[in-house]
DRENLOPA-987504 format. One record per residue (C-alpha): residue number from 0; residue in one letter; chain; x, y, z. Coordinates in Angstrom, 2 decimals, always signed. Example, Ala and Ser with C-alpha at 12.3 -4.5 7.8 and 13.67 -1.06 7.14 Angstrom:
- 0,A,A,+12.30,-4.50,+7.80
- 1,S,A,+13.67,-1.06,+7.14
***
This chain:
- 0,X,A,+12.46,+21.16,+35.98
- 1,X,A,+14.09,+20.83,+39.41
- 2,X,A,+15.26,+24.47,+39.66
- 3,X,A,+12.83,+27.33,+38.97
- 4,X,A,+13.50,+31.07,+39.12
- 5,X,A,+11.42,+34.23,+39.27
- 6,X,A,+11.71,+37.74,+40.77
- 7,X,A,+10.57,+39.83,+43.69
- 8,X,A,+11.76,+43.12,+45.22
- 9,X,A,+13.31,+43.91,+48.62
- 10,X,A,+12.79,+47.48,+49.84
- 11,X,A,+15.13,+49.48,+52.06
- 12,X,A,+13.37,+52.77,+52.50
- 13,X,A,+12.34,+53.95,+49.03
- 14,X,A,+15.19,+52.07,+47.39
- 15,X,A,+14.33,+48.67,+45.95
- 16,X,A,+16.61,+45.83,+44.87
- 17,X,A,+15.60,+42.92,+42.65
- 18,X,A,+15.66,+39.60,+44.48
- 19,X,A,+15.95,+36.38,+42.50
- 20,X,A,+13.74,+33.71,+44.05
- 21,X,A,+15.15,+30.25,+43.31
- 22,X,A,+13.42,+27.00,+44.23
- 23,X,A,+15.13,+23.61,+44.05
- 24,X,A,+13.94,+20.00,+44.60
- 25,X,A,+16.18,+17.38,+46.17
- 26,X,A,+15.68,+13.72,+47.04
- 27,X,A,+15.66,+14.09,+50.78
- 28,X,A,+13.13,+13.96,+53.57
- 29,X,A,+10.17,+16.21,+52.58
- 30,X,A,+10.73,+19.69,+53.97
- 31,X,A,+10.44,+23.37,+53.02
- 32,X,A,+13.37,+25.66,+53.75
- 33,X,A,+13.76,+29.39,+53.01
- 34,X,A,+17.28,+30.79,+53.07
- 35,X,A,+18.79,+34.21,+52.26
- 36,X,A,+18.37,+36.35,+55.42
- 37,X,A,+14.57,+36.24,+55.82
- 38,X,A,+12.99,+37.92,+58.83
- 39,X,A,+10.44,+36.25,+61.09
- 40,X,A,+7.41,+37.03,+58.91
- 41,X,A,+9.19,+35.84,+55.77
- 42,X,A,+10.48,+32.74,+57.54
- 43,X,A,+6.87,+31.74,+58.21
- 44,X,A,+5.99,+31.93,+54.49
- 45,X,A,+6.48,+28.20,+54.00
- 46,X,A,+3.35,+27.44,+56.05
- 47,X,A,+1.23,+30.06,+54.25
- 48,X,A,+2.44,+28.78,+50.88
- 49,X,A,+1.73,+25.15,+51.82
- 50,X,A,-1.83,+25.83,+52.96
- 51,X,A,-2.59,+28.21,+50.07
- 52,X,A,-1.48,+25.63,+47.49
- 53,X,A,-3.41,+22.84,+49.23
- 54,X,A,-6.63,+24.88,+49.41
- 55,X,A,-6.23,+26.03,+45.79
- 56,X,A,-6.13,+22.45,+44.51
- 57,X,A,-2.47,+22.46,+43.41
- 58,X,A,-0.01,+20.22,+45.21
- 59,X,A,+3.50,+21.15,+46.25
- 60,X,A,+6.15,+18.51,+45.45
- 61,X,A,+6.50,+15.91,+48.21
- 62,X,A,+10.23,+16.27,+48.38
- 63,X,A,+12.65,+18.67,+50.02
- 64,X,A,+12.09,+22.20,+48.66
- 65,X,A,+14.81,+24.79,+49.20
- 66,X,A,+14.00,+28.39,+48.34
- 67,X,A,+16.94,+30.79,+48.07
- 68,X,A,+16.50,+34.56,+48.06
- 69,X,A,+19.45,+36.04,+46.22
- 70,X,A,+21.53,+38.09,+46.92
- 71,X,A,+21.77,+36.17,+50.18
- 72,X,A,+23.54,+39.02,+52.01
- 73,X,A,+20.62,+41.43,+51.55
- 74,X,A,+18.09,+41.38,+54.44
- 75,X,A,+14.51,+40.66,+53.35
- 76,X,A,+11.41,+41.53,+55.33
- 77,X,A,+7.70,+40.96,+55.21
- 78,X,A,+5.12,+38.72,+53.61
- 79,X,A,+5.38,+40.36,+50.19
- 80,X,A,+7.59,+37.48,+48.99
- 81,X,A,+4.85,+34.86,+49.49
- 82,X,A,+3.61,+34.92,+45.90
- 83,X,A,+7.08,+34.65,+44.36
- 84,X,A,+7.98,+31.76,+46.68
- 85,X,A,+4.78,+29.87,+45.87
- 86,X,A,+5.16,+30.31,+42.10
- 87,X,A,+8.82,+29.26,+42.13
- 88,X,A,+8.12,+26.23,+44.33
- 89,X,A,+5.26,+25.04,+42.12
- 90,X,A,+7.29,+25.61,+38.96
- 91,X,A,+9.83,+22.97,+40.05
- 92,X,A,+7.27,+20.30,+39.18
- 93,X,A,+4.33,+21.98,+37.39
- 94,X,A,+4.40,+23.02,+33.73
- 95,X,A,+4.78,+26.78,+34.06
- 96,X,A,+6.36,+28.86,+31.29
- 97,X,A,+9.96,+29.51,+32.46
- 98,X,A,+10.34,+32.55,+30.17
- 99,X,A,+7.21,+34.10,+31.65
- 100,X,A,+8.52,+33.47,+35.16
- 101,X,A,+11.87,+35.07,+34.39
- 102,X,A,+10.21,+38.18,+32.97
- 103,X,A,+7.83,+38.82,+35.89
- 104,X,A,+8.14,+40.34,+39.35
- 105,X,A,+5.75,+38.85,+41.93
- 106,X,A,+4.55,+40.85,+44.94
- 107,X,A,+1.88,+39.88,+47.45
- 108,X,A,+0.95,+38.03,+50.62
- 109,X,A,-0.90,+34.72,+50.46
- 110,X,A,-3.89,+33.90,+52.60
- 111,X,A,-4.49,+30.33,+53.67
- 112,X,A,-7.36,+30.05,+51.17
- 113,X,A,-5.10,+31.05,+48.26
- 114,X,A,-6.29,+34.63,+47.91
- 115,X,A,-3.78,+37.47,+47.59
- 116,X,A,-3.66,+40.12,+50.29
- 117,X,A,-2.37,+43.68,+49.72
- 118,X,A,+1.06,+44.68,+50.98
- 119,X,A,+2.61,+48.12,+51.60
- 120,X,A,+5.30,+49.55,+49.34
- 121,X,A,+4.02,+48.20,+46.02
- 122,X,A,+4.62,+51.47,+44.14
- 123,X,A,+8.33,+51.88,+45.07
- 124,X,A,+8.83,+48.15,+44.43
- 125,X,A,+7.32,+48.40,+40.94
- 126,X,A,+9.41,+51.50,+40.24
- 127,X,A,+12.53,+49.55,+41.23
- 128,X,A,+11.52,+46.71,+38.93
- 129,X,A,+10.96,+49.15,+36.05
- 130,X,A,+14.39,+50.71,+36.57
- 131,X,A,+15.90,+47.21,+36.43
- 132,X,A,+14.27,+46.54,+33.04
- 133,X,A,+11.36,+44.32,+34.17
- 134,X,A,+8.11,+45.10,+32.35
- 135,X,A,+5.66,+42.61,+33.94
- 136,X,A,+4.44,+42.48,+37.52
- 137,X,A,+1.85,+40.40,+39.37
- 138,X,A,+0.31,+42.09,+42.41
- 139,X,A,-2.77,+41.62,+44.63
- 140,X,A,-6.00,+42.94,+43.19
- 141,X,A,-6.16,+45.66,+45.86
- 142,X,A,-2.74,+47.01,+44.75
- 143,X,A,-3.48,+47.01,+41.02
- 144,X,A,-4.29,+50.72,+40.65
- 145,X,A,-1.13,+51.57,+42.57
- 146,X,A,+1.09,+49.42,+40.34
- 147,X,A,-0.49,+50.85,+37.17
- 148,X,A,+0.82,+54.32,+38.07
- 149,X,A,+4.20,+53.22,+36.66
- 150,X,A,+4.25,+53.79,+32.91
- 151,X,A,+5.24,+50.94,+30.63
- 152,X,A,+4.47,+48.20,+33.14
- 153,X,A,+2.14,+45.30,+32.32
- 154,X,A,+0.22,+44.66,+35.54
- 155,X,A,-1.76,+41.59,+36.60
- 156,X,A,-3.99,+42.43,+39.54
- 157,X,A,-4.70,+38.88,+40.73
- 158,X,A,-7.39,+37.86,+43.18
- 159,X,A,-5.85,+34.45,+43.88
- 160,X,A,-2.80,+32.29,+43.36
- 161,X,A,-4.68,+30.36,+40.68
- 162,X,A,-4.98,+33.47,+38.49
- 163,X,A,-1.22,+33.98,+38.60
- 164,X,A,-0.60,+30.32,+37.70
- 165,X,A,-2.97,+30.59,+34.73
- 166,X,A,-1.13,+33.75,+33.62
- 167,X,A,+2.06,+31.67,+33.47
- 168,X,A,+0.45,+28.94,+31.36
- 169,X,A,-0.70,+26.34,+33.91
- 170,X,A,-3.96,+24.65,+32.93
- 171,X,A,-6.01,+24.99,+36.13
- 172,X,A,-9.61,+25.96,+36.72
- 173,X,A,-10.01,+29.39,+38.23
- 174,X,A,-12.32,+29.93,+41.18
- 175,X,A,-14.73,+32.77,+41.79
- 176,X,A,-13.32,+34.35,+44.94
- 177,X,A,-14.04,+37.69,+46.57
- 178,X,A,-10.95,+39.95,+46.40
- 179,X,A,-9.29,+40.78,+49.70
- 180,X,A,-9.30,+44.47,+50.46
- 181,X,A,-10.48,+45.42,+46.99
- 182,X,A,-10.05,+49.13,+46.39
- 183,X,A,-13.36,+50.93,+46.46
- 184,X,A,-14.08,+53.67,+43.91
- 185,X,A,-11.77,+56.54,+44.76
- 186,X,A,-13.34,+59.55,+46.39
- 187,X,A,-12.86,+62.93,+44.82
- 188,X,A,-9.60,+64.60,+45.87
- 189,X,A,-9.88,+66.82,+48.91
- 190,X,A,-10.55,+70.43,+47.90
- 191,X,A,-7.51,+72.69,+47.92
- 192,X,A,-7.85,+75.47,+50.45
- 193,X,A,-7.51,+78.81,+48.69
- 194,X,A,-5.60,+81.69,+50.25
- 195,X,A,-7.82,+84.17,+48.41
- 196,X,A,-10.69,+83.12,+50.70
- 197,X,A,-8.99,+84.71,+53.71
- 198,X,A,-10.70,+87.90,+54.81
- 199,X,A,-8.28,+90.40,+56.27
- 200,X,A,-4.82,+89.56,+57.60
- 201,X,A,-3.23,+91.34,+54.66
- 202,X,A,+0.26,+91.48,+56.14
- 203,X,A,+0.21,+87.85,+57.21
- 204,X,A,-1.05,+86.82,+53.76
- 205,X,A,+1.74,+88.84,+52.16
- 206,X,A,+4.30,+87.00,+54.27
- 207,X,A,+2.81,+83.61,+53.33
- 208,X,A,+3.01,+84.55,+49.66
- 209,X,A,+6.64,+85.62,+49.99
- 210,X,A,+7.48,+82.43,+51.83
- 211,X,A,+5.85,+80.36,+49.09
- 212,X,A,+7.64,+82.32,+46.39
- 213,X,A,+11.08,+81.87,+47.89
- 214,X,A,+10.64,+78.49,+49.56
- 215,X,A,+11.21,+80.02,+53.01
- 216,X,A,+10.17,+78.54,+56.32
- 217,X,A,+7.61,+80.39,+58.42
- 218,X,A,+7.26,+81.16,+62.11
- 219,X,A,+3.88,+82.67,+63.03
- 220,X,A,+2.78,+83.97,+66.39
- 221,X,A,-0.45,+85.51,+67.50
- 222,X,A,-3.40,+85.27,+69.91
- 223,X,A,-5.69,+82.21,+69.79
- 224,X,A,-8.34,+82.45,+67.11
- 225,X,A,-6.49,+85.03,+65.02
- 226,X,A,-6.20,+82.68,+62.03
- 227,X,A,-2.67,+81.26,+62.21
- 228,X,A,-3.73,+77.67,+61.47
- 229,X,A,-6.12,+78.84,+58.75
- 230,X,A,-3.26,+80.62,+56.98
- 231,X,A,-0.82,+77.74,+57.39
- 232,X,A,-3.24,+75.20,+55.92
- 233,X,A,-3.61,+77.34,+52.81
- 234,X,A,+0.09,+77.42,+52.01
- 235,X,A,+0.00,+74.22,+49.87
- 236,X,A,-2.74,+75.80,+47.75
- 237,X,A,-0.41,+78.52,+46.42
- 238,X,A,+2.54,+76.19,+45.85
- 239,X,A,+3.02,+74.83,+42.32
- 240,X,A,+1.62,+71.42,+41.46
- 241,X,A,+3.99,+68.49,+41.82
- 242,X,A,+5.57,+67.28,+38.59
- 243,X,A,+5.54,+63.58,+37.66
- 244,X,A,+8.74,+62.71,+39.51
- 245,X,A,+7.75,+64.56,+42.69
- 246,X,A,+4.21,+63.13,+42.61
- 247,X,A,+5.58,+59.59,+42.23
- 248,X,A,+7.98,+60.17,+45.11
- 249,X,A,+5.20,+61.48,+47.37
- 250,X,A,+2.94,+58.56,+46.41
- 251,X,A,+5.77,+56.09,+47.07
- 252,X,A,+6.24,+57.46,+50.57
- 253,X,A,+2.49,+57.14,+51.23
- 254,X,A,+2.55,+53.58,+49.89
- 255,X,A,+5.46,+52.64,+52.13
- 256,X,A,+3.57,+54.11,+55.09
- 257,X,A,+0.70,+51.72,+54.40
- 258,X,A,-1.71,+54.30,+52.98
- 259,X,A,-3.79,+53.37,+49.96
- 260,X,A,-2.60,+54.90,+46.68
- 261,X,A,-4.92,+54.92,+43.67
- 262,X,A,-3.78,+58.08,+41.85
- 263,X,A,-1.00,+60.66,+41.75
- 264,X,A,-1.82,+63.68,+43.88
- 265,X,A,-0.52,+66.90,+42.36
- 266,X,A,-1.17,+69.11,+45.38
- 267,X,A,+1.90,+69.34,+47.64
- 268,X,A,+1.47,+67.21,+50.78
- 269,X,A,+0.59,+68.74,+54.12
- 270,X,A,+1.62,+66.99,+57.35
- 271,X,A,+0.53,+68.20,+60.77
- 272,X,A,+1.82,+65.89,+63.54
- 273,X,A,+0.39,+66.31,+67.04
- 274,X,A,+2.63,+67.99,+69.58
- 275,X,A,+2.94,+64.69,+71.47
- 276,X,A,+4.68,+63.08,+68.47
- 277,X,A,+7.91,+61.28,+69.32
- 278,X,A,+11.22,+61.56,+67.52
- 279,X,A,+10.50,+58.28,+65.71
- 280,X,A,+7.09,+59.58,+64.58
- 281,X,A,+8.74,+62.62,+63.00
- 282,X,A,+11.91,+61.00,+61.66
- 283,X,A,+10.66,+57.48,+60.92
- 284,X,A,+12.13,+54.13,+61.82
- 285,X,A,+11.15,+50.69,+63.02
- 286,X,A,+12.84,+47.67,+64.54
- 287,X,A,+12.48,+45.44,+61.46
- 288,X,A,+11.04,+47.43,+58.57
- 289,X,A,+12.09,+51.09,+58.36
- 290,X,A,+9.01,+53.23,+57.73
- 291,X,A,+8.94,+56.94,+56.83
- 292,X,A,+7.92,+59.52,+59.41
- 293,X,A,+6.13,+62.85,+59.12
- 294,X,A,+9.27,+64.52,+57.75
- 295,X,A,+9.41,+62.20,+54.73
- 296,X,A,+5.65,+62.31,+54.18
- 297,X,A,+5.85,+66.12,+54.03
- 298,X,A,+8.65,+66.14,+51.43
- 299,X,A,+7.68,+68.33,+48.50
- 300,X,A,+5.09,+70.10,+50.63
- 301,X,A,+4.57,+71.56,+54.10
- 302,X,A,+5.40,+70.28,+57.60
- 303,X,A,+3.15,+72.11,+60.04
- 304,X,A,+4.05,+72.20,+63.75
- 305,X,A,+1.19,+73.73,+65.71
- 306,X,A,+1.93,+74.74,+69.30
- 307,X,A,+5.65,+74.32,+68.71
- 308,X,A,+6.43,+75.11,+72.33
- 309,X,A,+4.70,+71.91,+73.39
- 310,X,A,+6.86,+69.62,+71.22
- 311,X,A,+9.63,+67.72,+72.98
- 312,X,A,+13.02,+69.36,+72.56
- 313,X,A,+14.49,+66.18,+71.09
- 314,X,A,+11.78,+66.06,+68.44
- 315,X,A,+12.58,+69.59,+67.28
- 316,X,A,+16.32,+68.89,+67.40
- 317,X,A,+15.75,+66.01,+64.99
- 318,X,A,+14.64,+68.49,+62.30
- 319,X,A,+18.08,+70.06,+62.04
- 320,X,A,+19.83,+67.66,+59.65
- 321,X,A,+16.81,+67.12,+57.34
- 322,X,A,+16.48,+70.89,+56.98
- 323,X,A,+20.17,+71.19,+56.11
- 324,X,A,+20.49,+68.26,+53.72
- 325,X,A,+17.03,+67.77,+52.20
- 326,X,A,+17.21,+64.04,+52.99
- 327,X,A,+17.05,+61.97,+56.15
- 328,X,A,+19.09,+58.84,+56.69
- 329,X,A,+17.96,+56.29,+59.28
- 330,X,A,+20.55,+53.82,+60.50
- 331,X,A,+19.77,+50.43,+62.03
- 332,X,A,+22.03,+47.52,+62.90
- 333,X,A,+21.12,+45.60,+59.76
- 334,X,A,+20.00,+48.29,+57.34
- 335,X,A,+20.19,+51.95,+56.37
- 336,X,A,+17.32,+53.80,+54.68
- 337,X,A,+17.29,+57.22,+53.02
- 338,X,A,+14.07,+59.23,+52.68
- 339,X,A,+13.47,+62.62,+51.01
- 340,X,A,+13.06,+65.57,+53.38
- 341,X,A,+12.74,+68.71,+51.24
- 342,X,A,+9.83,+70.54,+52.86
- 343,X,A,+8.73,+73.96,+54.03
- 344,X,A,+8.48,+74.19,+57.79
- 345,X,A,+5.61,+76.19,+59.29
- 346,X,A,+5.91,+76.74,+63.05
- 347,X,A,+3.15,+78.25,+65.17
- 348,X,A,+3.23,+79.55,+68.72
- 349,X,A,+0.88,+81.71,+70.73
- 350,X,A,+3.03,+84.21,+72.57
- 351,X,A,+3.71,+87.41,+70.64
- 352,X,A,+6.68,+88.39,+72.80
- 353,X,A,+8.51,+85.23,+71.78
- 354,X,A,+8.60,+86.49,+68.21
- 355,X,A,+10.06,+89.84,+69.09
- 356,X,A,+12.77,+88.22,+71.22
- 357,X,A,+13.78,+86.17,+68.21
- 358,X,A,+13.39,+88.91,+65.63
- 359,X,A,+14.79,+92.00,+67.28
- 360,X,A,+18.11,+92.40,+69.02
- 361,X,A,+16.79,+95.43,+70.87
- 362,X,A,+13.69,+93.66,+72.12
- 363,X,A,+12.34,+94.69,+75.50
- 364,X,A,+12.56,+92.47,+78.52
- 365,X,A,+12.38,+88.84,+77.46
- 366,X,A,+13.08,+86.22,+80.11
- 367,X,A,+14.26,+83.15,+78.18
- 368,X,A,+15.49,+81.29,+81.25
- 369,X,A,+12.44,+81.34,+83.46
- 370,X,A,+10.64,+78.19,+84.43
- 371,X,A,+7.24,+79.58,+83.49
- 372,X,A,+5.18,+78.22,+80.62
- 373,X,A,+5.95,+81.36,+78.63
- 374,X,A,+9.67,+80.95,+79.23
- 375,X,A,+9.63,+77.28,+78.24
- 376,X,A,+7.71,+78.02,+75.06
- 377,X,A,+10.09,+80.83,+74.21
- 378,X,A,+13.13,+78.62,+74.74
- 379,X,A,+11.88,+76.15,+72.15
- 380,X,A,+11.46,+78.72,+69.40
- 381,X,A,+14.45,+80.87,+70.31
- 382,X,A,+18.13,+80.53,+69.57
- 383,X,A,+18.45,+78.13,+72.52
- 384,X,A,+17.38,+75.37,+70.11
- 385,X,A,+19.23,+74.15,+66.99
- 386,X,A,+16.27,+75.05,+64.78
- 387,X,A,+17.17,+78.73,+64.91
- 388,X,A,+20.88,+78.06,+65.44
- 389,X,A,+20.99,+76.69,+61.89
- 390,X,A,+20.12,+80.11,+60.47
- 391,X,A,+22.34,+79.58,+57.45
- 392,X,A,+19.86,+77.05,+56.11
- 393,X,A,+16.65,+77.77,+58.00
- 394,X,A,+14.80,+80.92,+57.05
- 395,X,A,+11.77,+82.12,+58.93
- 396,X,A,+9.15,+84.64,+58.00
- 397,X,A,+8.32,+85.99,+61.44
- 398,X,A,+4.71,+87.09,+61.35
- 399,X,A,+2.50,+88.47,+64.09
- 400,X,A,-1.06,+87.56,+63.21
- 401,X,A,-3.55,+90.13,+64.49
- 402,X,A,-7.33,+89.88,+64.44
- 403,X,A,-9.30,+90.46,+61.25
- 404,X,A,-9.55,+93.80,+59.58
- 405,X,A,-12.32,+94.96,+57.32
- 406,X,A,-10.79,+94.48,+53.88
- 407,X,A,-10.84,+91.16,+51.96
- 408,X,A,-7.66,+89.74,+50.54
- 409,X,A,-7.46,+88.80,+46.87
- 410,X,A,-4.14,+87.02,+46.50
- 411,X,A,-3.58,+87.05,+42.76
- 412,X,A,-4.34,+90.74,+42.31
- 413,X,A,-1.83,+91.74,+44.94
- 414,X,A,+1.11,+89.64,+43.78
- 415,X,A,+2.36,+92.43,+41.50
- 416,X,A,+2.34,+94.89,+44.39
- 417,X,A,+4.52,+92.47,+46.34
- 418,X,A,+7.09,+92.31,+43.58
- 419,X,A,+6.24,+88.66,+42.91
- 420,X,A,+6.33,+87.37,+39.34
- 421,X,A,+4.32,+84.25,+38.43
- 422,X,A,+6.21,+81.74,+36.31
- 423,X,A,+4.40,+79.12,+34.22
- 424,X,A,+5.31,+75.62,+35.37
- 425,X,A,+7.31,+76.78,+38.37
- 426,X,A,+7.24,+78.59,+41.64
- 427,X,A,+6.88,+82.34,+41.80
- 428,X,A,+10.06,+84.35,+42.24
- 429,X,A,+10.76,+87.62,+43.99
- 430,X,A,+12.15,+90.32,+41.77
- 431,X,A,+15.50,+91.60,+43.08
- 432,X,A,+15.50,+95.08,+44.52
- 433,X,A,+19.25,+95.52,+45.11
- 434,X,A,+22.57,+93.90,+44.14
- 435,X,A,+22.38,+91.99,+47.41
- 436,X,A,+19.08,+90.33,+46.53
- 437,X,A,+18.34,+86.87,+47.85
- 438,X,A,+18.05,+85.44,+44.36
- 439,X,A,+19.80,+86.49,+41.16
- 440,X,A,+18.47,+86.31,+37.62
- 441,X,A,+21.22,+83.82,+36.86
- 442,X,A,+19.87,+81.42,+39.50
- 443,X,A,+16.22,+81.06,+38.53
- 444,X,A,+16.45,+77.26,+38.53
- 445,X,A,+16.22,+76.99,+42.33
- 446,X,A,+14.37,+78.59,+45.19
- 447,X,A,+15.65,+81.51,+47.22
- 448,X,A,+15.96,+79.18,+50.18
- 449,X,A,+18.24,+76.84,+48.25
- 450,X,A,+20.48,+79.59,+46.89
- 451,X,A,+21.47,+81.06,+50.24
- 452,X,A,+24.85,+79.35,+50.59
- 453,X,A,+26.02,+80.52,+47.16
- 454,X,A,+24.82,+84.06,+47.73
- 455,X,A,+26.34,+84.31,+51.18
- 456,X,A,+29.72,+83.29,+49.81
- 457,X,A,+29.43,+85.95,+47.12
- 458,X,A,+27.97,+88.93,+48.97
- 459,X,A,+29.12,+88.36,+52.54
- 460,X,A,+27.25,+87.79,+55.79
- 461,X,A,+25.62,+91.19,+56.18
- 462,X,A,+23.80,+91.67,+52.90
- 463,X,A,+20.16,+92.73,+53.09
- 464,X,A,+17.49,+93.21,+50.50
- 465,X,A,+14.72,+95.58,+51.57
- 466,X,A,+11.25,+94.41,+50.52
- 467,X,A,+8.10,+96.47,+50.96
- 468,X,A,+5.00,+94.44,+51.74
- 469,X,A,+1.34,+95.31,+52.17
- 470,X,A,-0.51,+98.55,+52.26
- 471,X,A,+1.85,+100.09,+54.83
- 472,X,A,+4.76,+97.72,+54.29
- 473,X,A,+5.45,+94.54,+56.24
- 474,X,A,+6.66,+97.33,+58.32
- 475,X,A,+8.96,+100.23,+57.61
- 476,X,A,+12.04,+98.30,+58.78
- 477,X,A,+11.26,+95.10,+56.87
- 478,X,A,+14.43,+93.45,+55.60
- 479,X,A,+15.17,+90.06,+54.12
- 480,X,A,+18.49,+89.15,+55.70
- 481,X,A,+21.01,+86.59,+54.56
- 482,X,A,+19.59,+84.09,+56.98
- 483,X,A,+16.24,+84.48,+55.26
- 484,X,A,+14.60,+85.99,+58.31
- 485,X,A,+11.72,+88.21,+57.31
- 486,X,A,+11.39,+90.18,+60.50
- 487,X,A,+9.25,+93.01,+61.69
- 488,X,A,+6.25,+93.97,+63.73
- 489,X,A,+2.83,+94.08,+62.12
- 490,X,A,+0.65,+96.90,+63.25
- 491,X,A,-2.79,+95.75,+64.25
***
């Protein structure tokens, strides 16, 4: 046949769109043209396809080949279209099964020797194909385990172009080639850090538990070596396991970032960017292909900002909209990508006085405007920055972490004392202690953090719900305010 068709997928963020790859032969001067808004890497596919076919022992037609990527108005990026272009071009003259071609999505980059190389974003691309009703996909051997995470999909993990052609009915002799980037046996998952292992810090542990129960953000302050980072890294261990949808979403973000994906991780993700991270590193972006940043990679889990005072002000400002909306939208001249951004923010700083200036209106002298290092650090975590200005959506548990005491902490035993009820298959909830509680029995389907807007409209701006925490209380004045601020001074 002179016109052959098959499928591939174009990704914009986590959203994928089916792309029909059409190849046509015409009686003109031999040439190979790719049309349909390809980028530079995709525009070079004709040379990779030509050499891969030649070195695999299958000849491209010696006529003018035009490959159209439809819809033509949708920008396409990357070398992941190589396999679909090669199969469609060969099918214009070779005896490939047209029904098999029409029922299969092809993803993968071609090497000059005909082997298939792995590409990023295979999991979200296969998910997009499954949503569109496609049930067969051909991917590089190194991406096979990733593609098989999608239920109901027949996956061919091909080492070479010849294997794909044989799958579509072409009578060619396969060659014994070494797979490119073959996935090694997966290591055991990293052990989950357990909060019950923490010795001492009972008040700080109580605050971490309350934050996990209600989905609140956390601001911790304390001297170096007191255990702030140790506590923060154990927060994912007391969060509920990700369900299938959330685990697939987290794995898709990792796949789009270029990380290898061989299984669904059920532990909520934990992202800890360095304080030198730029706005683009946190938010995501890219000049051609829009990649997710630390915010998207932390969705469903914890975003941990150590030494928050050292982060650039613009980087912290960029957290405002994701915290409000739960998603982040990145705009470029030719594309717009949306990534999930529903995470718990854990912010650490060293200076204790910065916490009291934030937490207490009657705090003692607190120079927020000085040019000293202390003043600059305080300005970042104080109301001078939009992070705390957006108090209607951003809740902090303000915790002063002191040095260790003598008593061990056993988390599960003490949950009842905190008024926390464990729910099977869901996050813990805090039992209400007054009509102005942060969460009502009628709203158990969402976290405390997500219910704030509804509750504020109902109970007014000044409602408080006293909560007693720890052996002597979080402290005697501990209140959970409508802005979710768990404030108070911990006695050392």
